[in-house]
C-alpha positions in Angstrom: 119.0 112.1 105.9 117.3 115.4 104.5 118.0 118.4 105.9 114.7 120.4 104.7 111.5 120.0 106.3 109.7 117.5 105.1 105.9 117.6 104.4 103.6 114.7 105.6 99.6 114.5 105.5 97.8 112.8 108.3 94.9 110.5 106.8 92.7 108.7 109.6 89.4 108.8 110.7 90.2 109.2 114.7 91.0 112.3 115.4 92.9 111.3 118.8 95.4 109.4 116.9 95.8 112.3 114.5 96.5 114.9 117.1 98.9 112.3 118.7 100.8 111.9 115.4 101.1 115.0 114.4 102.4 116.0 118.3 105.1 112.9 117.5 106.0 113.9 114.0 106.0 118.2 114.7 108.8 117.4 117.6 110.9 116.1 114.5 112.6 119.0 113.4 113.1 117.5 109.6 109.0 117.0 109.6 105.9 119.1 110.0 102.3 117.9 109.4 101.0 120.0 106.4 97.7 118.6 106.1 94.7 116.4 108.1 92.3 114.2 106.3 89.6 111.8 107.9 88.9 110.2 104.6 90.0 109.3 101.6 88.0 111.9 99.7 89.0 114.6 101.8 92.3 113.7 101.1 92.1 113.6 97.5 90.6 116.9 97.2 93.6 118.4 99.9 95.8 116.9 97.3 94.3 119.2 94.7 96.5 122.4 96.6 98.8 120.8 98.6 101.6 118.7 97.9 103.6 116.9 100.5 106.5 114.8 100.6 104.8 111.9 102.4 101.3 110.9 103.3 101.0 108.6 106.2 98.1 106.5 105.7 95.7 104.5 107.5 94.5 101.1 106.2 90.6 101.6 107.2 88.5 104.4 106.4 85.2 105.3 106.2 85.0 105.6 102.4 87.3 102.8 101.3 90.9 101.1 102.2 94.3 102.6 102.4 95.4 99.8 99.5 92.6 101.9 97.0 93.6 104.8 98.9 97.5 104.4 97.6 96.7 104.1 93.7 95.0 107.6 93.9 97.3 109.5 95.8 99.7 108.0 93.5 97.7 108.8 90.5 97.1 112.3 91.9 100.6 113.0 92.9 102.9 110.6 91.4 106.2 111.8 93.3 104.8 111.5 96.9 105.7 108.8 99.2 103.1 106.9 100.8 103.5 105.1 104.4 100.6 103.1 105.4 100.2 103.3 109.3 97.6 100.8 110.6 96.4 98.3 113.0 95.7 95.5 110.7 98.3 92.7 109.8 96.3 90.4 107.6 98.7 89.6 104.5 96.2 90.4 101.5 96.2 93.9 102.8 99.9 94.4 103.0 100.2 92.8 99.7 97.4 94.5 97.7 98.9 97.6 99.6 102.4 97.3 97.8 101.3 96.3 94.5 99.1 99.7 94.4 102.3 101.2 95.1 102.8 101.7 99.3 106.5 102.8 99.9 106.0 101.2 103.4 103.3 99.0 106.0 104.0 99.9 109.5 101.5 98.5 112.5 100.3 101.2 114.9 101.9 98.9 118.2 105.1 100.1 117.3 106.4 103.1 119.4 107.1 106.8 118.1 110.7 106.6 117.3 110.1 103.6 115.2 107.0 105.8 113.0 109.3 108.6 112.8 112.5 106.4 111.7 109.9 104.6 109.3 109.0 108.3 107.8 112.5 109.3 107.3 113.5 105.7 105.6 110.6 106.1 103.4 111.4 109.7 102.6 115.3 108.2 101.5 113.5 106.0 99.1 113.9 102.9 101.3 110.8 100.5 101.7 109.7 100.1 105.2 107.8 96.5 106.0 106.7 96.0 109.4 108.9 92.6 110.5 105.7 91.1 112.2 103.9 91.6 109.1 107.1 90.5 106.7 107.9 87.0 108.4 104.1 86.1 108.4 103.7 86.7 104.7 106.6 84.3 103.7 105.3 81.2 101.9 107.3 77.7 101.7 108.0 78.7 98.1 109.6 81.8 98.8 111.5 80.4 101.6 112.9 77.9 98.8 113.4 80.8 96.7 115.5 82.8 99.7 117.6 79.6 100.3 118.3 79.4 96.4 120.3 82.9 96.4 123.6 82.8 97.6 125.3 85.6 99.9 126.4 87.6 97.1 123.2 87.5 95.5 121.4 88.4 98.9 123.8 91.3 99.7 122.6 92.8 95.8 119.3 92.3 97.1 119.8 93.8 100.2 121.7 97.4 98.9 118.8 97.5 96.2 115.8 97.6 99.3 118.2 100.5 100.6 117.7 102.4 97.7 121.5 101.8 95.8 122.1 102.3 92.1 124.0 99.9 90.1 126.8 102.1 90.5 127.1 102.4 94.1 126.4 98.4 94.7 129.1 97.8 92.6 131.5 99.9 94.7 130.2 98.3 97.9 131.0 94.8 96.4 133.8 95.7 94.3 131.8 94.5 91.0 132.1 95.9 87.5 128.6 97.7 86.9 127.7 95.5 83.8 128.4 92.2 86.4 125.7 94.2 88.9 123.7 94.4 86.2 123.6 90.6 84.9 123.4 89.6 88.4 120.2 91.7 89.0 118.5 90.1 85.8 119.7 86.7 87.1 117.7 87.7 91.1 114.7 89.0 89.5 114.3 85.7 87.3 114.6 83.8 90.8 112.6 85.2 92.8 110.0 86.0 89.8 109.9 89.7 89.9 110.0 92.2 86.7 111.6 95.5 88.3 113.8 96.6 91.6 110.8 98.1 93.6 109.2 94.4 93.6 112.7 93.0 94.2 113.0 95.4 97.1 109.6 94.3 98.6 110.5 91.0 98.3 113.6 91.0 100.2 112.3 93.1 103.1 109.7 90.6 103.9 112.3 88.0 104.4 114.9 90.2 105.8 113.5 90.3 109.7 115.9 88.0 111.9 118.7 88.1 109.5 121.6 89.6 110.8 124.0 89.4 107.9 122.0 92.1 106.8 121.4 94.4 109.9 124.3 96.6 109.2 
């Protein structure tokens, strides 16, 4: 866990929700709300003078949606993490947000502890996908692809989703770093992704309910 205080920007058009989130986040000694915005344009303007560590972004805003917002925020501040917090669970919204660079997608019906834990996970470069939307995003084709992965390949994917480097994966699984590189190349071909972020997102959409990887 980060020892310094992480700056959080809230982007939500409902003032009462921002108030609740601020109260929740500011109770955590490692988190601090540094700015608030009610529209995307207001957020973009704030980002010219404020550099948060993470933006907590609603999906539906008066001047656009969160998936568009993610892309623009990443352009303005490439290093910032973006966690979508929304009431909308439609598959296309989740997929578009992740494609545009979102580092997580969480539904507002979770409890406060889950929100702060998700923030910490994203700050620690773990991707967070709400289990209820993760399960709904699986297609029969994706299910069949996962079935083709052996246990070791699934363990590698799980470690990728935790932000582990090739060296760290090798140390965890007692494999040479070159073997890990070859495994990752093989896995990416099987699940038809082109980079580690997409691989992590793919895995996390299938992880809920798989107790082998909960530890």
